[in-house]
N, C-alpha and C positions, 0 to 999 in steps of 0.2 A: 254689732261689730265688737271685736275683742282684740286687745293687744296687751302684752306684758313686757316690762323692762326689768331685767334682773342684773344685779351686780354682786360681787363678793368683796370681803374685806378682812381686816385684822383688828386686834384691839387698838392698835395705834391709828388705824384708818378704818373705822367701822363702816360696814356696808350701809348702815342706816343714814349715812351722809346723803344717800340718794334722796331722802326726804327734804333735805335742805336745798338740793339742786333743783328738785321739781317744785319746791315751794308748797308741798303738800305733806301734812304731818302723818307719819306712819300709823299713829294710833287712832286716826279718824277715817271714816268713810264719808266722802264729800260728793255732792251732786251739783252740777252746773247746767243751767238752761242754755240751749243752743237754738238756732233757727230751725233745726230739723228734728229736735227731740231733746233728750236729756243725757248728759255725759256724767258718768260716775267714776271717781278715782278711789281705789281701795288697795290695801296691801295684804295679799294672801300670806306673806311671810315678812317679818321685819326683825332681823337679828344682827348681831355683830358680824358674823361670818357670811350671811347671805340675806339679801333684801330684794323683794320683788314688788313692783308697783304695777297695777292693772288699770287700764282704761277701758271702760265698757260704754259703748254708745248705743242708746236706745233710739232708733229712728222712728219718727212719726210719719208713716207713709202718706197720710192725709195732708199733714202740714207740708210735706214735700211737694205734693201736687198743687196745693194752694199757692205756695211760693212760686210755682211755675206758671201761675195765672191760668190754670186749666189747660195747659199745653197738652195736646192730644185729643181734645174734644172736637167733635165734628170730623175727625179723620177716620182712619180704618178702625174697626172695633178692637182688633188686637192691640193697636197702638194705644188706645184709650185704656184698655185693660192693663197694659204693661205699666201704667202709672201707679197702679195699686198692687199688682201681683209681680213682684220682682225680688232680687236678691239683696236689696239695699239694707235691710235690717241686719244682715248676717255677714256680708262680704266686705272686707276693707276696701275703701274707695276714696274718692276725693272728699267725701263727707267726713271720714276719719281723719284725713289730713287737715281739714279745717278745724276739727275738734282739737287735734294736737296743738295747732298754732294758737288756739283760743285758751285752752286749759293750761298749757305749758308754755305760755308766751315768754315768761322770764327765763325759763330754762333754755328755750330755743335761742334766745338772744345772748345767752352766756352771762346772766346777771345773778348774783347771789350775795346779798348784803351780809348775811350771817357768816358766810364762808367766802370772802372775796377772791381767794386764790383757787378755790375748788373747781370752778367752771373751766379753768384752763388746763386742768390735770386730766390726762388720759386714765381710764380705769377699765377693769374687765366689764364687758357689757354682753348681755344676751337678750335679744329681742325675739319674741315669738308671736306670729300671727297665724291663727289656725285656718282661716279662710281668706285667701288673697286672690282676687281675679288677676290672671296674668295672660294677657294676649301676647303670645310668643312663647309661652311655656316655661319650664324650669331653666332652659338654656338662656333665655333672655333675662330672667331674674339674676342669674349668675353674672352675665355680661354687665348688668347695671350696678350690682353691689360689690363684686369682687375687686374692681379697680379702686374702690374707695377704702379698701383695707378690711373688708368683712370676709369671714369664712361663712359660706352660704350652704345651707341645707334646704333644698326646695323639693318637696315630694308632691307629685301630682295627685290630686284627690280624685278617686274613681267616680264615675257617674253614679254607679250603684254597686255597693260591695257584694250584693247578691247576684249580680250579673256582670262579672268581670269582662265578659266578651264585649260589653258596650264601650269599653275603653275609658280613657281619662277625661275628666271635665276640664274646663278652662281655669280651675282653681288650684292653688298650691297651698300646702302647709309649709310656712316659711319660718326658718330659724336662722338668725344672724348672730354671729359671735365675733368679738374683737377685743383686744387688749390695748390697742394703740389709738383709740378715738376718744374724744370727749363726748359727754352727753349731748351738748349743744350740737356738735357735728352730726351725731346719730339722729337727732330729731329733725335736723334740716334735710338729711338724706331721705328720711321717711316722708317728710312734707312734700318733697318734689316727686319722689319715685312711686309713691302709692297711686296717685292719679295717672302717672305715666304707664304703669303696668295695667291698670284698669282700662286705659286708653279712652277715658271719658271723664267729663266734669259735669256736675249736677247743678251748675249755676252758670250765669252768663259770663263769658270770658271777654273782658275788655282790655284796653291798653294798659291798665294798672297791673294786670297779671304779669307783664314783662318785668316791671320793677320787683314784684314779689319773687319771681323766678331768679332774678339776678341777686337779690338779697339772700335768699335761701341757698343759692348755688355758689356764693362767694367762697373762693378758696378751693373748690373742687370741680365745678362744672366747666370752666374754661378749658381745662385739660382732659376732660373725660372722653374716652374713645367713642362713646355713643352720644356725644353732645347733640348732634343734629336730631337724632331720634327723640331724645329726651325733650329738647326744646319744642319740636313739632307736636309731640303728643301732649305735653303739658299745656300748650296753648291751643289745644283742640284743633290742631292742623290748620289754623288760620294763617295763611301764608304771609300776609302782611306783617302780623305780629311776630311770626317766626323769623322773618328776614330782619326785622328790627332787633330782635333779641340776639340773633347770630352776629350781626354787625357790632353790637355793643360787647358781646363776649369776645370777639376778635380784638377789639381795642383793649379789653382787660388783659388778654393773653399777651399782647405786645407790650403793654405797660409793665406787666410782671417780668417779662423777659428783659426789659430795659431797666428794671428797678426804678421806675418812675411812676408818676400819677397819670391816670387816664386823661385828665385835663391837659397835661403837657403833651400827650400824644396827639390829641384831637384839637390842636390849636392852629391848624394850618392857615385858615383864612378868617377874616371877619366878613360877614355878609354885607355886600355893598348896598347902599340905598337904591341905586339905579343900576339895573342889570343891562340895559340896552344902550347902545350908542356910546359907550365909554370904555376906556381901558381899565377903569376901576381904580385909578391912582397907583398903577404898577410901579412907577418910578418915584413915588412920593414917600419918603421915609416917615414923615410925620403922620400920614393918614393911611399908609399902605397896609397890606395884609400882615398878619403876625408872624409869618415865616413858617418853616418846617420844623418838625420835632426831631429829637435824637433817634427816633425809630426809623427815620430816613424815608426818602421817596415822597416828599410832599412839597406842594406849592412852588411851582416854577413861576418865574417872571414876577417876583414881588419885591425886587431889590432896587435900591438906588435912591439918591437924593435929587432935589430939583435945583438946577443952577439958577443964580439970581437973574440972569438975562437969558433971553431965548437964544439957544444955540442949536446945533444939529442934534444934541442930546435932549432937547427941550421937553416941556411938560407933556404929560400923557393923558390929558383930559379927553382927547379925541384922536382917532386914527387918521383924520383927514388933514393932511398938511396944507398950510396956506403960506402966503408970502411972509406973514408975521409969525407963523407957528410951524417950524420945521417938523419933519417926521420924527416922532418919539423914538427913543432908543428901544422901547419894547417892540415896536413894529419893525425896526431895523433888525433886531435880534431874530424875530420870527422869520422875516424874509431870508436872512442868512441861513437859518436852520433848514427852511424848506428848499432853498437852492442846493444845499449840501445833500439833502435827501434825494432830490431830483437827479443830481449828478451821479449818485450811487446806484440809481435805477431801482430804488426800494419801492415796493408796493404795499407791503404789510409792515406797519410802523407801530412801535410802542412809545408812548409819551410817559416816561417814568417820573412821577411827581407832577401830575398834570394840573394840580391846583384847581383854579376856577374854569379850566378847559379852553383857554384862549387859543393855544396851539392846536388842540383837537379841532376846534371850530374852523380854524384856517385850513387845516389839512382836508377837511370834509369838502371844501370848495373846489378841490382839484381831483378829478375823477381818476387820475393815475394812481392815487392811493386807495387801494381796494379794501383794505382792512386797517382800522385805526383803533388802538386800545389805549385808554388812559387809565393809569393807576395812581393811587394816592393812599397814604395811611390814614388820612382824615376823612371820615364819612361826611363831615360837614362840607369839606371841599368838594367831594363827589356829588353831594346833593345840589350845591350851587352850580357845578358844572353841568349837571343834568338839566337844570332849569335854563341855563344859558343856551344849551344845545337844543332845548325844546324836545327832548327825547320822547315825551309822552304824546307829542303831536307830529312827530316826524313820519314821513312816508315809509312804507315797508322796505322799499329798495334802499333808501338812504339809511334807515335804521340798521339794516343788515351789515353796513360797513363800519359801525362804531360800537364800542363796548367800553363800559366803565366798571372797574372793580377795585376793591380794597386790597392793597398789598404793601409790604414793607421791604425796602431794599436792604435792610439789615439781615435778611434771611433769603435763602434760595426759594424760588417759586417755580414749579414746573410749568405753570400756565404761561410763563414768559419765554419759553423755549420755542424755537422754530420761526422767529420773525426776521425780516430782512434788515430792519434797522431799529435802533432805540435812541431816544433823546433824553438827556439829563440837562434840562435848561434851568440854570440858577438853583441847583439842588445840592451839590456837594458841599457848598460852604455852610450849609445848615447842620452838618454833622460835626461832632467832636472828632478831632483828628484820629484818635485810636479806633474809631468806627469805620474809617474809610476802607481798610482792607476787607471788611465784611461786604460793603457795597461793591467793591472792586470784584470780588469773587462772584457775588450774586449776578452781576451784569456780564462781566467779561469772561468769567470762568464757567458759570452754570448756564445762564440764558444764551450767551454767546451769539448775538446777532452778527451778521456780516459787517454792518456799519453801526458805529456808536458816535453820536454827536454830543459833546459836552460843552456847555458854556458856563462861565463864572466871572464875577467882577474882577477887574484889574485894579488892585489897590493903589498902584502908582498913579492912576488917573484921578484918584480922590481929591488931589490938590486942586483940580479944576472945578470941583463943586464948591461954589462960594458959600453955600448955606450949610455945608458939612463941617463941623468943628474938626480941627486938626487932631489926628490920632483916633478918630471915631470911624467905625465901620458903617457901611451904607444902611444896614438894617440891624435892629437890636437883637435879632435871633441869629445873626451870622457868628459862627464859631471861629472863623478865620476868613481872611481875604488875601489872596496870593499875588505876589509880583509875577511878571511875565516869566522870569527865570524859574521861579518856584513851580509855576503851573507846568511849564515845559518839562522840567525835571520829573515831576510826578507822572505826566502823561507818557513820557518816554519809558519810564520804568514799567508802567502798566502795559504798554504796548509790547515791550520786550518779554515780559513775563507770560503774556497770554497769546503771543503770536499775531499781533496786529501791526500794521503800519500806521503812522500818525502824521497828520499835517495840521498846521495852525493857520487860522483865519482871523483877522481883526474884524470887530463888529463896531460900527460907529466911526467917527472921525479918528484917524490914526495920527495922534499928536506926535511930532518928531521927538519930543523929549520924554513923554510919559506913556506913549502908546495909546491904544484904543480904550474906551470905557469898559467894553466887554471883550473877553478873549474866548476864542472857540477852538476846540480841538476836534478833528474828524478822524476817528479810528476806522480802519478798514482791514479786513482779513484778505491777504493776497492768496492766490492759489497755492503758492509755495508754502506759505505759513500754515495754510489749512492742511496740507499734506503732512507737514512736520508735526502739527498738533495731533492729528489722527494717529500718526505713528507712535507718538509719545503716549 
């Protein structure tokens, strides 16, 4: 296997700086032992104006078979023979990618003690690979490299130059050129995309390959148009690993879009110690879930403080009311939401920001709701919801009624269109106020269900929570809590802007002075508003 990396320079910025970046001296030919043979690094040319480093990998076919523990023995004769007679010594593959990461590990990570600023500087680069297996041909090579800033020349290698009628082989002669990339970026591109093009890996693919992919793909893979193909092929089409990687990449994309950290995005819930027979401390500020992130659409029903004495808003350790333990507010809220959905005649319902899935679980008990979709930006929340619902053990008919997937309400999502109703239960207060217009458009403008149910805390009622210090919100992640007047004004503006009617329903005891603990708005599209909206 053979690969060259070339760059050009000037007297002020000599091309031989490539030697510092690669941590390999241009005046020396060096050899490195690998698990599959020997890697050689040498410089065919090393001058001020132009410098080229070459990586030559000599593959030991016998060592390759031994590391595979005799894989192929006892099977078909051609399978056993293929372990020894193959293209591995010549065609760039995952073996070359492993050699790149081993021999040029410092360069790939962007470290250079001798020239600390050099790794972050873009420079003219030319990479040539004479024989690269490409399942998908030159077109796929271009689709993979061009979005990353490369000028791609991929010429198909004929099966036999003496017999052109035989056509092209699956190999290409690849030349990549760029003046806008750093060397570290170039090496990370090759590390991921060489095995993707070969569509094979020559070692066991385990869960740590997901971490390797995300590290090497940092900064470019989350937004790559061929992300799904790259992820699937890199992980040898192992669907469980591919799904795990895609979920983590989506979190990275959302975090980058929100200019925040992944940990801030995926902070919706803390996994409860007991999953069954509890409300999980929904109304307990001290031990409740951590709330939703700025990316929106996370963790419904995790708000509130516990009153010092048992009231109608009482503690949420159980759903079963007794004479000493009144119905928890979380249960009253779900009952009010389900009643509003029944009144609307909805059959297909979205729970936007489903959190641990309590509302989805309650909706599944009523057969009138034929399709229930729970969305959340937090994969941790969705994992807990899946366990709560026992999706892996659910009967086929019941499982066909429910679906959980990751989505952020800060962005439009075509998967949310066409439903009868959507619920935003204790979600909006987790967004910074400047983000509300994005949620508003995503739900009321883009998804546009006929009915939308929104619940949020009533800040005026907070004085009735004896354990909640004055001036504090009910949950540490709340960006705001509205008075009844503020909530009604927002809801009326949204309704007018998007062609909905809106009605308000108190949830919990309606205190004559401060109102109910939870306020609920039920938006509905009237036939008149629907006609006007379509005309507009």
